[in-house]
Every structure is written in structure tokens, then in C-alpha cells.
VOGU-3710 file (C-alpha; in Angstrom, 3 decimals, decimal comma):
1> marftfrlpd> 37,356/-33,283/11,689  36,717/-31,646/8,301  34,875/-28,562/7,190  32,045/-28,596/4,649  31,049/-25,372/2,863  27,329/-25,311/2,104  26,875/-23,039/-0,919  23,554/-21,398/-1,765  22,081/-23,472/-4,622  20,187/-22,115/-7,624
11> igegiseaei> 16,687/-21,762/-6,129  14,885/-20,101/-9,005  15,230/-19,440/-12,704  16,991/-16,147/-13,319  17,666/-15,539/-9,604  21,141/-14,151/-8,895  20,842/-13,701/-5,133  18,532/-14,381/-2,217  17,859/-12,642/1,067  18,261/-14,256/4,475
21> vawhvqlgdr> 14,880/-13,899/6,193  15,435/-16,355/9,065  18,201/-18,471/10,612  17,072/-21,690/12,310  20,561/-22,423/13,680  23,286/-20,486/15,466  27,048/-20,767/15,675  27,980/-23,842/17,666  24,686/-25,657/17,056  24,687/-29,312/16,091
31> veedqsvadm> 22,763/-29,954/12,841  21,682/-33,184/11,232  21,469/-33,969/7,529  18,251/-32,594/5,941  17,609/-30,359/8,962  16,145/-26,925/8,165  18,823/-24,273/8,703  17,573/-21,066/7,017  14,768/-19,415/5,056  15,853/-17,573/1,903
41> mtdkatveme> 13,641/-15,165/-0,035  13,786/-14,515/-3,753  11,639/-12,176/-5,832  9,006/-14,896/-6,115  8,950/-17,032/-2,992  10,545/-18,007/0,316  12,563/-21,235/0,172  13,624/-23,394/3,115  17,285/-24,455/3,090  18,229/-27,883/4,486
51> spvsgtvvel> 21,662/-28,979/5,598  23,273/-31,523/3,231  25,493/-32,947/5,999  25,591/-33,461/9,751  27,962/-31,584/11,979  28,542/-28,394/13,963  27,877/-24,923/12,573  31,090/-22,882/12,665  30,378/-20,041/10,211  27,258/-18,263/8,897
61> agevgdqvpi> 26,937/-15,950/5,879  25,690/-12,805/7,562  22,567/-11,714/9,374  18,841/-11,602/8,652  18,258/-9,100/5,858  21,611/-9,683/4,111  21,747/-10,723/0,455  23,661/-13,899/-0,480  24,677/-14,482/-4,139  23,822/-17,829/-5,709
71> gsalmvietd> 26,832/-20,165/-5,433  28,466/-18,350/-2,530  28,954/-19,851/0,932  25,814/-19,874/3,065  27,347/-21,671/6,040  30,307/-23,838/7,043  29,748/-27,069/8,972  32,444/-28,985/10,836  31,831/-32,676/10,173  33,219/-36,015/11,304
81> aaeepaspat> 34,328/-36,728/7,743  37,642/-38,276/8,815  35,718/-41,224/10,279  33,498/-41,690/7,206  34,163/-42,979/3,666  35,316/-40,187/1,386  32,719/-38,629/-0,904  33,017/-35,757/-3,377  31,483/-33,343/-0,879  33,746/-34,661/1,891
91> eeavleaenp> 36,863/-34,421/-0,297  36,013/-30,779/-1,031  35,610/-30,121/2,662  38,972/-31,791/3,383  40,712/-29,683/0,740  39,219/-26,565/2,296  40,422/-27,663/5,709  43,951/-28,254/4,354  44,020/-24,916/2,510  42,458/-22,385/4,896
101> gveeaqspsp> 41,686/-18,966/3,492  41,661/-19,984/-0,212  37,937/-20,628/-0,563  36,990/-17,831/1,785  39,113/-15,306/-0,089  37,314/-16,148/-3,331  33,832/-16,130/-1,814  31,715/-13,119/-2,811  29,971/-13,193/0,576  32,333/-13,131/3,607
111> lvgegrgega> 31,254/-15,335/6,456  30,773/-14,476/10,065  32,316/-17,197/12,221  35,105/-18,284/14,445  37,863/-16,626/12,419  39,489/-19,809/11,097  41,313/-19,113/7,846  42,622/-15,859/6,472  39,418/-15,011/4,597  36,997/-15,506/7,490
121> vpqaeapvat> 35,733/-12,513/9,388  35,887/-13,102/13,154  32,582/-12,784/14,905  32,261/-9,798/17,202  32,416/-10,795/20,828  29,255/-10,138/22,801  29,660/-7,565/25,587  29,951/-9,084/29,024  27,044/-8,180/31,274  28,067/-6,435/34,492
131> phpdplpqge> 25,971/-7,335/37,530  23,975/-4,376/38,845  23,412/-4,141/42,560  19,781/-3,115/42,012  18,526/-3,267/38,405  15,121/-1,780/39,222  14,446/1,931/38,612  13,995/4,110/41,690  10,181/4,197/41,387  9,934/0,404/41,168
141> reqkkvlasp> 12,328/-0,042/44,126  9,956/2,072/46,202  6,946/0,080/44,994  8,624/-3,168/46,043  8,367/-1,985/49,668  4,569/-1,687/49,409  2,374/-4,775/49,734  0,297/-5,233/46,569  -0,606/-7,974/44,135  1,182/-8,164/40,744
151> avraraqdlg> -2,034/-7,018/39,009  -2,266/-3,943/41,220  1,413/-3,147/40,657  1,003/-3,459/36,880  -2,063/-1,214/36,905  -0,318/1,382/39,059  2,675/1,371/36,724  0,432/1,848/33,676  -1,284/4,779/35,396  1,975/6,321/36,545
161> idlgsvkpae> 0,994/6,031/40,225  3,648/5,667/42,928  2,270/2,961/45,227  4,066/4,647/48,100  1,643/7,568/47,729  -1,461/5,366/48,026  -2,885/4,856/51,515  -4,573/1,442/51,897  -8,116/1,519/53,320  -7,562/-1,778/55,160
171> gdrvrhsdld> -4,331/-3,112/56,553  -1,027/-2,560/54,739  -1,931/-4,038/51,320  -2,876/-1,754/48,421  -5,891/-3,020/46,489  -7,625/-1,985/43,246  -10,241/-0,099/45,301  -7,416/1,968/46,817  -6,187/2,852/43,314  -9,756/3,848/42,371
181> aflrygsgqg> -9,980/6,105/45,406  -6,603/7,629/44,598  -7,746/8,331/41,035  -10,860/10,093/42,356  -9,193/12,154/45,046  -5,524/12,154/44,135  -5,683/15,305/41,978  -5,330/17,389/45,112  -1,933/15,800/45,627  -0,778/16,851/42,187
191> ytparaprad> -1,430/13,497/40,458  -2,099/13,651/36,718  -3,037/10,308/35,168  -0,815/9,601/32,188  0,600/6,548/30,485  4,307/6,321/29,899  5,053/6,836/26,197  5,886/3,748/24,189  9,617/3,342/23,725  11,084/4,291/20,353
201> eavrvigmrr> 12,285/1,395/18,237  14,165/0,983/14,982  12,715/-1,773/12,789  14,909/-3,011/9,962  13,069/-3,236/6,632  13,823/-6,764/5,446  12,234/-9,717/3,712  8,789/-9,266/2,202  8,498/-5,736/3,598  11,635/-4,694/1,704
211> riaenmaask> 10,379/-6,326/-1,517  7,112/-4,429/-1,191  8,945/-1,163/-0,579  11,193/-1,657/-3,597  8,343/-2,670/-5,911  6,038/0,154/-4,827  8,811/2,750/-5,158  9,729/1,473/-8,624  6,077/1,533/-9,704  5,412/5,092/-8,533
221> raiphftyve> 8,766/6,287/-9,867  8,364/4,806/-13,348  4,582/4,906/-13,927  2,490/8,098/-14,255  -0,644/6,955/-12,417  -4,149/8,293/-12,788  -7,229/7,037/-10,916  -10,887/7,032/-11,960  -13,724/6,302/-9,492  -17,341/5,466/-10,297
231> eidvtaleet> -20,368/4,628/-8,136  -22,139/1,346/-8,925  -25,535/0,167/-7,721  -24,929/-3,426/-6,628  -28,383/-4,047/-5,122  -29,340/-6,618/-7,762  -25,845/-8,128/-7,707  -26,041/-8,684/-3,951  -29,465/-10,302/-4,346  -28,041/-12,613/-7,007
241> raqlnagrgn> -25,120/-13,495/-4,763  -27,479/-14,337/-1,874  -29,552/-16,590/-4,157  -26,455/-18,406/-5,408  -25,192/-18,951/-1,863  -28,577/-20,287/-0,745  -28,246/-23,156/-3,219  -24,493/-23,645/-3,199  -24,477/-27,065/-1,512  -20,874/-28,139/-0,848
251> rpkltmlpll> -19,423/-25,404/-3,016  -17,542/-22,464/-1,406  -19,500/-19,428/-0,244  -19,424/-16,616/-2,781  -18,078/-13,196/-1,908  -18,290/-10,212/-4,230  -14,870/-10,948/-5,744  -15,713/-13,961/-7,992  -18,674/-12,085/-9,482  -16,512/-9,021/-10,027
261> ivaicktlpd> -13,805/-11,106/-11,731  -16,377/-12,614/-14,111  -17,548/-9,094/-15,013  -13,961/-7,896/-15,515  -13,147/-10,824/-17,789  -16,309/-10,306/-19,879  -15,570/-6,616/-20,494  -11,794/-6,753/-21,080  -11,906/-8,109/-24,677  -13,284/-4,729/-25,806
271> fpmlnarydd> -10,518/-2,896/-23,930  -7,313/-4,887/-24,629  -5,062/-1,963/-23,663  -5,976/-2,602/-19,991  -5,137/-6,323/-19,926  -1,474/-5,862/-20,738  2,122/-5,636/-19,537  4,375/-2,739/-20,518  8,052/-3,407/-21,230  9,269/0,186/-20,872
281> eagvvnrsga> 12,876/-0,703/-21,726  11,886/-2,210/-25,078  9,028/0,252/-25,581  6,552/-2,600/-26,183  3,053/-3,134/-24,764  2,221/-6,844/-24,666  -1,562/-7,200/-24,759  -2,689/-10,539/-23,344  -5,478/-12,631/-24,818  -5,886/-14,526/-21,539
291> vhmgmatqtp> -6,720/-12,870/-18,224  -4,188/-13,777/-15,541  -5,775/-12,025/-12,588  -3,492/-10,884/-9,772  -5,134/-11,008/-6,331  -3,586/-8,572/-3,831  -3,535/-10,528/-0,553  -2,548/-9,288/2,883  -0,384/-11,793/4,793  1,512/-11,695/8,096
301> aglmvpvirh> 4,680/-11,085/6,061  3,146/-8,265/4,000  1,298/-7,796/0,722  1,542/-10,620/-1,830  -0,060/-10,892/-5,280  -0,737/-14,519/-6,278  -2,231/-14,984/-9,748  -5,373/-16,774/-10,952  -4,302/-18,241/-14,288  -6,867/-18,039/-17,121
311> aesrnvwqla> -9,518/-16,407/-14,983  -11,622/-15,909/-18,123  -12,155/-19,683/-18,441  -13,451/-20,226/-14,863  -16,995/-19,920/-13,508  -17,852/-18,182/-10,224  -17,550/-21,371/-8,159  -14,147/-22,250/-9,638  -12,979/-18,686/-9,046  -14,138/-18,794/-5,416
321> teigrlaeaa> -12,255/-22,061/-4,890  -9,066/-20,694/-6,452  -9,272/-17,439/-4,493  -9,541/-19,419/-1,251  -6,649/-21,710/-2,171  -4,285/-18,897/-3,110  -5,182/-16,748/-0,105  -4,663/-19,639/2,331  -1,321/-20,601/0,794  -0,105/-16,986/0,765
331> ragsiastdm> -0,991/-16,412/4,423  0,572/-19,735/5,437  3,786/-18,901/3,576  3,472/-22,018/1,395  2,588/-20,327/-1,900  4,258/-21,970/-4,903  6,460/-19,921/-7,209  4,224/-20,972/-10,117  1,340/-19,107/-8,452  3,303/-15,871/-8,366
341> gggtitltsl> 4,143/-13,434/-11,173  2,961/-13,186/-14,753  -0,278/-11,326/-13,991  -1,904/-9,158/-16,661  -4,216/-7,087/-14,424  -4,674/-6,963/-10,640  -7,702/-6,796/-8,344  -7,206/-5,355/-4,867  -9,857/-5,229/-2,153  -9,799/-4,160/1,484
351> gplggiattp> -13,091/-5,918/2,179  -15,059/-4,175/4,955  -12,208/-1,627/5,283  -12,678/-0,580/1,648  -13,419/3,058/2,417  -15,126/5,529/0,104  -12,461/5,458/-2,608  -8,929/4,180/-3,104  -6,034/5,096/-5,384  -4,294/1,701/-5,737
361> vinrpevaii> -0,694/1,477/-6,943  -0,205/-0,449/-10,193  1,516/-3,829/-9,956  4,358/-3,149/-12,396  4,770/-4,109/-15,268  0,971/-4,351/-15,536  -0,851/-1,210/-16,675  -4,062/-1,306/-14,600  -5,340/-2,252/-11,150  -8,993/-2,330/-10,010
371> gpnriverpv> -10,160/-1,741/-6,438  -13,740/-2,242/-5,209  -14,630/-0,211/-2,121  -17,040/-0,706/0,758  -20,724/-1,347/0,015  -23,072/1,119/1,758  -26,839/1,453/1,870  -28,328/4,809/0,887  -31,666/6,132/-0,369  -31,847/6,712/-4,130
381> frsdgrgget> -34,441/7,999/-6,564  -35,925/5,392/-8,908  -38,495/5,617/-11,661  -41,953/4,466/-10,600  -42,802/3,381/-14,166  -45,457/6,079/-14,567  -43,185/8,988/-15,367  -42,547/9,829/-11,734  -39,927/8,917/-9,134  -39,899/7,133/-5,842
391> iaraklmnls> -37,296/6,819/-3,078  -35,849/3,347/-2,554  -33,083/1,726/-0,520  -30,014/0,765/-2,577  -26,643/-0,878/-1,997  -23,947/1,278/-3,572  -20,248/0,631/-4,095  -17,527/2,870/-5,467  -15,124/1,197/-7,872  -11,604/2,594/-8,390
401> iscdhrvvdg> -9,229/1,928/-11,258  -5,628/3,147/-11,532  -3,975/3,103/-14,967  -0,595/3,728/-16,561  -1,125/7,016/-18,426  1,698/6,171/-20,842  -0,415/3,486/-22,509  -3,979/4,038/-21,239  -5,935/7,243/-21,857  -8,441/8,608/-19,364
411> ydaasyvqal> -11,253/8,162/-21,883  -10,423/4,462/-22,251  -10,388/3,891/-18,486  -13,690/5,736/-17,990  -15,320/3,863/-20,885  -14,171/0,544/-19,470  -15,560/1,267/-15,994  -18,880/2,360/-17,508  -19,076/-0,959/-19,386  -18,249/-2,769/-16,154
421> krlletpvml> -20,923/-0,753/-14,337  -23,619/-1,741/-16,851  -22,755/-5,413/-16,455  -22,627/-5,351/-12,648  -25,952/-3,524/-12,430  -27,533/-6,173/-14,688  -26,070/-9,337/-13,085  -28,112/-11,750/-15,202  -25,722/-10,806/-18,041  -22,813/-12,317/-16,061
431> fad> -24,186/-15,788/-16,822  -25,203/-15,146/-20,436  -22,941/-16,322/-23,247
//
């Protein structure tokens, strides 16, 4: 037998460490070469680690949520190397087996394992469970003596009813109708319907949730935000969208977002201070000629911001296709690192949950983020063309923009949104050169 130390490889340019977000093996498990053993998260993506050798797992580098430096030991595998031809990796494992404690003492990330070698940290022994003569609480022990179906027992437990206090109408079995009768007449016996409170739980902030927390805290701590909100009449824009969808053929169905991105890209050239990234350490604002549009996307793991590269060069159908591709990949956890980072301005939308107004947090080091809100129908006054007014039905949407007040003035943000408003309320201009 020999021991092979699997060290965390360089999984991203400029990455010094990665976080353990999932173990797919445990101590004592048999693994095969190329088998998935762990998921590691960097600032940009989650990467699946595969075992380079076959053998038995004897040591692991910590728990989910721990950080592992690049080049340090991720796991130790006991192999059958003595029966195989020597290879560089095998020779290294043999040397480690002959010199226990040397490699572990130099490792920046101590392992949790079986305690072999001076540098290894022995794994804590699990407490031994002591058999209990009757593990059920007193109330449940009493309910076990009453005849009732599992569904009736579950309902009684949710309602806080002691089945021993319920008198069956027929025979000895308590039925749902008996619970209904008890609910109607049981108040005289001092019964107060109440659900047991949900148990408290401590949830460790790890993985994507921790990245989000760190990024949001850094953004609010470093950037003086201000938010401007304007109401936009999108009646004509919605009619245009419906017409485009009616003749879309095999192309993806248009939402509001592709049309909004086209409008943003058309108005940004006159407001270059918004399409920028601020290097606060160097004191330099890098204004971008291209629009790399960040798309805030909710995923099961948390908020991610994939980027549409060169959004200004895409039409509405190409934008709709790219939005769908990025959103699907982000939610599936298969987003490529090349689709993350490098954005120059971000668009965030809660869709039907958009609310009246939002105050979105800037995606640092960008200097602006735009958030469309929910579309509502309301009566408005319109000119009748003869000097009078008439009441008409309109679709209205509030649009929010948050900016970095260090580099963007309130006047600039308001002027930009007004330019965006004029374009969105005259949608034919979206398709004019």
C-alpha cells in the first residue's frame, strides 16, 4: 500500500484559494480514477474535482465551507501502488508513506483523517448512540395507544390535539370527522388550536451565499449609493413586443429585457460615465466603449451575474437567445468562467415581483445598475388632439437606477433616465439607425 496526496490544482487565473462546497466521498470510501470527489468554488465558478488515482480515501482537507489554498493537500488516497509500475505520482506517494509527517507538517491546510503521521489531525470520534427505552415524547406515546390512521395522527399533531382526548363517534378508531367535531366543540375542554413553532436552526453561510454576502457588504461599504426612480409609459413598447412575438417564427419569445437592453445600449454613448468600472485603489475610472451587460440571475445557489458580451452589437432576437442561454446555464450550475465577470453595467429585474420601486446594490466595481419594476395598468390623461384631454388606459412601469456618487452626479443619472424614457416611449426608435 502507498499513499497519494491529491493537491488542489490551479483552477483559475489569479485564484489563490477555493472553497469546499460539496464532498462526494467520505473517509473510507473507495474511489476510482477520474471519479468526482468534490466541488470547489472560486470567485468566478464552481469546479468539479476528479480523483487522479484509484484507492481508498484516508484523509480529507476539512469540511464544507472551508477554504483550501491552491497547491495544498485536498485529500489523501491509499492506493495499491506497490503492485503497479512506479510512476512519478506513485513515487511521490511512496516517499510520503516512508516519511510520515513531513508533507503534512509543511501543508498550509491540515487534513482531517485517520491520524497517520505527525502532521495529520485525528478525526473526532462520533458519539456513540445510547439506546433509549422509549424514544417517543410523552404525548406521542399516549397517541400510540389510540387507533387512528397515520394521516389522522399527523393532522392531530399539527393541530396540537391529544388523540386521547378525542372520543370516536364510531368504534374505537379516531377519524378526521372526529377531529372536526373536536375542533368545533373542544373549546369547552380548554383546547386552543395552535401549531407547534418551527424549530430554530443555525445555517452556515457558505458557498455562493457567502460570496454574495461578501460582495454586497464590500459594495455598500465602499460605494456611496444614490437611487433615482422614474415612471415610464410602456404601452406602445408592449404593443411592439406583442407584434414582434406574433411573427417570431422559430426565434425565442421576447420579454421586456431584450428591448430594454437595446434602449440602454443606444443611450449609453451620450453618458459614458455610467458604462464604466471604478478602480478606487488607483483612483481611475475606466469608461468602456463596449457594453458588457451584467444580468442579475436568481439561481438555487443564490444570485449570479453572468455577462452578455458586446450587447451593443446584438439585435433583440440575439439578446433574447443569449439571455436564455446564460440564465439556463447559471441555474443549472454549468456557467462557464468566461461568462462571468468583466461587466460594465448591470441590469436586474424581479419580473412579476418587481414591486413599485427598487434600490438595487451596485455590482462593484461597476458604477451603475438599472432595475425595471412591475408593469401596472392605470388611467392617464392624454391629449385629444383638439386642445383638450381624454382619459385612457396605459401600461406604466417604474425604472430604478442606482449609481456610484463618487463618479456619477445626480443630474447625470436623471438625464440618462430621461433619455431612456424618451426612447422606450417611442419604441420605433429602437430599430432606427
